[in-house]
C-alpha positions as CSV (number, residue, x, y, z in Angstrom):
1,M,124.0,250.8,85.1
2,D,121.0,248.5,85.2
3,N,117.7,249.2,87.1
4,T,118.7,246.9,90.0
5,D,121.9,248.9,90.7
6,N,119.8,252.1,90.5
7,N,117.2,250.7,93.0
8,K,120.0,249.7,95.4
9,R,121.6,253.2,95.1
10,T,118.4,255.2,95.6
11,G,116.7,252.8,98.1
12,T,113.4,252.6,96.2
13,R,113.0,248.9,96.9
14,L,110.9,248.1,100.0
15,A,113.7,246.0,101.6
16,D,116.0,249.1,101.4
17,Q,113.6,251.4,103.1
18,V,114.6,252.5,106.6
19,N,111.2,251.6,108.2
20,Y,111.1,248.1,106.6
21,D,111.2,245.5,109.5
22,P,109.9,242.1,108.6
23,N,110.8,240.9,112.2
24,N,108.2,243.2,113.6
25,L,105.6,241.6,111.4
26,L,106.7,238.1,112.2
27,D,106.9,238.8,115.9
28,A,103.4,240.4,115.9
29,L,101.9,237.4,114.2
30,I,103.6,235.0,116.7
31,E,102.1,237.0,119.5
32,K,98.6,237.4,118.0
33,L,98.4,233.7,117.2
34,N,99.8,232.7,120.6
35,L,102.6,230.7,119.0
36,K,106.0,229.8,120.6
37,N,108.4,230.4,117.7
38,D,109.1,230.7,114.0
39,A,108.7,227.0,113.5
40,A,105.1,227.2,114.8
41,L,104.5,230.3,112.7
42,S,105.7,228.4,109.6
43,R,103.2,225.6,110.3
44,A,100.4,228.1,110.9
45,L,101.2,229.8,107.5
46,E,101.8,226.5,105.8
47,V,105.2,227.4,104.6
48,A,108.6,225.8,105.0
49,P,110.6,227.0,108.0
50,P,113.4,228.4,105.9
51,V,110.9,230.8,104.3
52,I,110.4,232.5,107.7
53,S,114.2,232.5,108.3
54,K,114.9,234.1,104.9
55,I,112.3,236.8,105.6
56,R,113.8,237.5,109.0
57,H,117.2,237.9,107.5
58,R,115.9,240.0,104.6
59,R,116.9,237.5,102.0
60,L,113.3,237.0,100.9
61,P,110.5,239.6,100.7
62,V,107.1,239.0,102.1
63,G,105.3,238.2,98.9
64,A,101.6,238.8,98.1
65,S,100.5,235.2,98.5
66,L,102.2,235.0,101.9
67,L,100.7,238.4,102.9
68,I,97.3,237.0,102.0
69,R,97.9,233.9,104.0
70,M,98.9,236.0,107.0
71,H,95.7,237.9,106.7
72,E,93.7,234.6,106.5
73,V,95.2,233.2,109.7
74,S,95.4,236.3,111.8
75,D,92.3,238.3,110.7
76,L,94.5,241.4,110.5
77,S,93.9,243.5,107.4
78,I,96.4,243.6,104.6
79,K,96.9,247.3,105.5
80,E,97.6,246.4,109.1
81,L,100.1,243.7,108.1
82,R,101.9,246.1,105.7
83,I,102.1,248.7,108.5
84,L,103.5,246.1,110.9
85,M,106.4,245.4,108.5
86,G,107.0,249.1,107.9
87,D,105.5,249.4,104.4
88,R,104.2,252.9,104.6
89,R,103.5,253.3,100.8
90,D,99.9,254.6,100.2
91,K,99.5,252.4,97.1
92,F,101.3,249.4,95.7
93,R,101.5,249.6,92.0
94,I,102.1,246.7,89.6
95,S,104.0,247.5,86.4
96,D,101.7,247.9,83.4
97,K,104.0,245.6,81.5
98,Q,102.6,242.7,83.5
99,F,99.2,243.1,82.0
100,K,100.2,243.6,78.3
101,P,99.3,240.6,76.0
102,K,102.0,239.1,73.9
103,D,102.5,240.6,70.5
104,A,99.9,239.2,68.0
105,P,102.6,237.9,65.5
106,Q,104.4,236.0,68.3
107,A,101.2,234.5,69.7
108,A,100.1,233.4,66.2
109,A,103.5,231.9,65.5
110,G,103.2,229.9,68.8
111,M,99.8,228.6,67.7
112,E,101.1,227.5,64.4
113,Q,103.8,225.3,66.1
114,H,101.1,223.5,68.1
115,E,98.9,222.7,65.1
């Protein structure tokens, strides 16, 4: 069983958590910004309308860059935005693998190819 199956089974992904409700976040932003609908919200956030629809239907998570954009247009803190969508985790941790440099032999081999 791969890690994705394990996450689905145990509910460790944010989208699987009982409290996760992106609709609450989107509705709160529409109200705070005095907008009429999702189309107006997509314009305010400078994203394509299908992005909002996919978030509403839980086919797309609220990514970091969109969360930052929501903060910029609403003046709500990132913490407040996360609470609105039901993210109650104390800390969000990024895998340490994302910060590891490529192996030196592979990097050197890549440099040789460009010379």
